[in-house]
C-alpha atoms as one frame of an Amber mdcrd trajectory, in Angstrom:
protein
 -56.581 -29.693 -86.080 -53.470 -30.907 -84.362 -52.424 -33.505 -81.848 -53.400
 -31.263 -78.825 -57.035 -31.005 -80.455 -57.294 -34.812 -80.150 -56.156 -34.724
 -76.577 -58.895 -31.944 -75.993 -61.418 -33.874 -77.639 -60.549 -37.136 -75.751
 -60.713 -35.158 -72.173 -63.818 -33.466 -73.284 -65.776 -36.840 -74.197 -64.362
 -38.469 -71.109 -65.624 -35.565 -68.827 -69.127 -35.735 -70.314 -69.464 -39.516
 -71.083 -67.347 -41.775 -68.827 -69.421 -41.338 -65.656 -72.738 -40.573 -66.985
 -72.866 -43.040 -69.792 -69.978 -45.557 -69.165 -71.240 -47.948 -71.904 -71.430
 -45.008 -74.315 -67.761 -43.963 -73.340 -66.523 -47.527 -74.009 -68.119 -47.472
 -77.461 -66.474 -43.962 -77.967 -63.086 -45.007 -77.123 -63.350 -48.138 -79.378
 -64.409 -46.037 -82.193 -61.548 -43.507 -81.809 -59.020 -46.233 -81.662 -60.470
 -47.709 -85.038 -60.321 -44.097 -86.410 -56.611 -43.954 -85.307 -56.152 -47.173
 -87.343 -57.590 -45.632 -90.432 -55.562 -42.143 -90.391 -53.604 -43.354 -93.157
 -56.531 -42.968 -95.470 -57.056 -39.186 -94.637 -53.790 -37.438 -95.055 -53.794
 -34.302 -93.131 -57.251 -34.918 -91.619 -55.819 -37.625 -89.337 -56.030 -35.595
 -86.210 -59.616 -34.166 -87.192 -60.799 -37.995 -87.814 -59.725 -38.964 -84.334
 -61.159 -35.933 -82.761 -64.593 -36.337 -84.253 -64.541 -40.161 -83.325 -64.103
 -39.142 -79.739 -66.807 -36.292 -79.909 -69.276 -38.237 -82.094 -71.592 -39.032
 -79.369 -71.023 -36.244 -77.166 -74.695 -35.294 -77.675 -75.777 -38.155 -75.737
 -74.346 -36.709 -72.484 -77.257 -35.522 -69.967 -76.072 -31.914 -69.762 -75.705
 -31.635 -73.527 -78.586 -33.285 -74.539 -81.409 -30.824 -76.030 -83.577 -32.004
 -78.894 -82.833 -35.682 -78.350 -80.892 -35.839 -81.880 -77.548 -36.679 -80.310
 -75.672 -35.419 -83.653 -77.384 -32.050 -83.773 -77.025 -31.655 -79.899 -73.485
 -32.634 -79.884 -72.553 -30.521 -82.873 -74.403 -27.287 -81.506 -72.578 -27.762
 -78.201 -69.021 -28.217 -79.800 -69.725 -24.815 -81.726 -71.008 -23.191 -78.626
 -67.623 -24.387 -76.798 -65.169 -23.309 -79.304 -64.500 -26.270 -81.378 -63.892
 -25.796 -85.142 -67.095 -25.695 -87.475 -65.753 -28.590 -89.432 -65.364 -30.861
 -86.585 -68.789 -30.084 -85.311 -70.021 -30.737 -89.128 -68.665 -34.016 -88.913
 -70.164 -34.860 -85.704 -73.606 -33.323 -87.011 -73.783 -35.727 -89.950 -72.172
 -38.599 -88.736 -73.204 -42.098 -89.631 -76.431 -41.142 -91.802 -77.597 -38.439
 -89.303 -79.411 -36.665 -92.055 -81.848 -39.427 -92.108 -82.494 -39.415 -88.562
 -83.011 -35.609 -88.872 -85.638 -36.356 -91.346 -87.658 -38.630 -89.108 -87.276
 -36.069 -86.200 -88.206 -33.186 -88.122 -85.062 -31.374 -87.735 -83.694 -31.280
 -91.508 -83.849 -27.546 -91.729 -81.906 -26.958 -88.491 -79.248 -29.603 -89.525
 -78.718 -28.436 -92.996 -78.940 -24.747 -92.091 -76.482 -24.721 -89.317 -73.932
 -27.482 -90.359 -72.032 -28.324 -93.752 -72.451 -31.677 -94.827 -69.169 -33.013
 -95.806 -68.607 -36.191 -98.304 -65.010 -37.117 -97.951 -62.514 -39.647 -97.046
 -62.748 -38.244 -93.594 -66.491 -38.484 -93.324 -66.421 -42.147 -94.568 -63.747
 -43.023 -92.345 -65.714 -41.862 -89.366 -68.806 -43.513 -90.307 -66.766 -46.886
 -90.854 -65.310 -46.647 -87.427 -68.613 -45.816 -85.757 -70.753 -48.291 -87.619
 -68.324 -51.206 -87.264 -67.922 -50.798 -83.431 -70.471 -52.297 -81.223 -71.904
 -50.518 -77.812 -69.278 -52.375 -75.787 -66.499 -51.492 -78.054 -66.371 -54.967
 -80.037 -65.636 -55.121 -83.899 -68.795 -55.623 -85.603 -69.601 -55.847 -89.315
 -71.938 -53.115 -90.466 -74.746 -55.657 -90.863 -74.042 -56.899 -87.179 -73.922
 -53.419 -86.005 -77.386 -52.401 -87.708 -78.943 -55.645 -86.474 -77.814 -54.852
 -82.853 -79.242 -51.201 -83.196 -82.448 -52.828 -84.615 -82.653 -55.268 -81.493
 -81.855 -52.514 -78.966 -84.381 -49.966 -80.059 -87.087 -52.249 -81.296 -89.194
 -52.351 -84.594 -91.149 -49.298 -83.957 -88.580 -46.799 -82.842 -87.480 -43.681
 -84.793 -83.966 -45.030 -84.837 -85.057 -48.228 -86.358 -87.234 -46.449 -88.943
 -84.389 -44.211 -90.112 -82.017 -46.940 -90.525 -84.355 -48.621 -92.929 -83.798
 -45.666 -95.365 -80.147 -45.056 -94.438 -78.753 -48.519 -94.844 -77.687 -48.419
 -98.277 -75.973 -45.086 -98.039 -74.261 -46.386 -94.891 -73.013 -49.354 -96.648
 -71.661 -47.393 -99.473 -69.659 -45.236 -97.301 -68.263 -48.304 -95.763 -67.512
 -49.982 -99.036 -65.577 -46.959-100.221 -63.216 -47.011 -96.940 -62.792 -50.769
 -97.352 -61.731 -50.088-100.980 -59.406 -47.439 -99.752 -57.866 -49.682 -97.138
 -57.257 -52.432 -99.947 -55.650 -49.824-102.293
């Protein structure tokens, strides 16, 4: 992935999100800006991290949405449209998506189609996403989780999966914070 890949990721996300889902586009832009501030943690993956940040929510776009599981829908669309498999995998598994896949009965599809990555890059992507609010504001992870739970309500599938995923999410964020302090 190079700088042109980041430009392509940004323009792709803008094309599919800016008009249809402007609030989501605001969030995505802020996540990408935060990811850009973390590139020193990921070495040669700097462009990949920022591209993944721009594309992490592409599966919410109405014309891309298929199963309703945005991480899987977005990753599948990325592969069909010529994006590299590693980028699609980062999107597929971003921010504890494996837990959401389990709630939706899509674990087999996710695990058979995409490689799960546990790296400084995936941690940084999770950090950027889960410390950025829906309007681009900086949040602590706890504030972000509270906002999600309030937005979706106590009985929603998203709220249920976060009850299981909170600890692994906070661990990834802790690892990124430790890398920032080193």
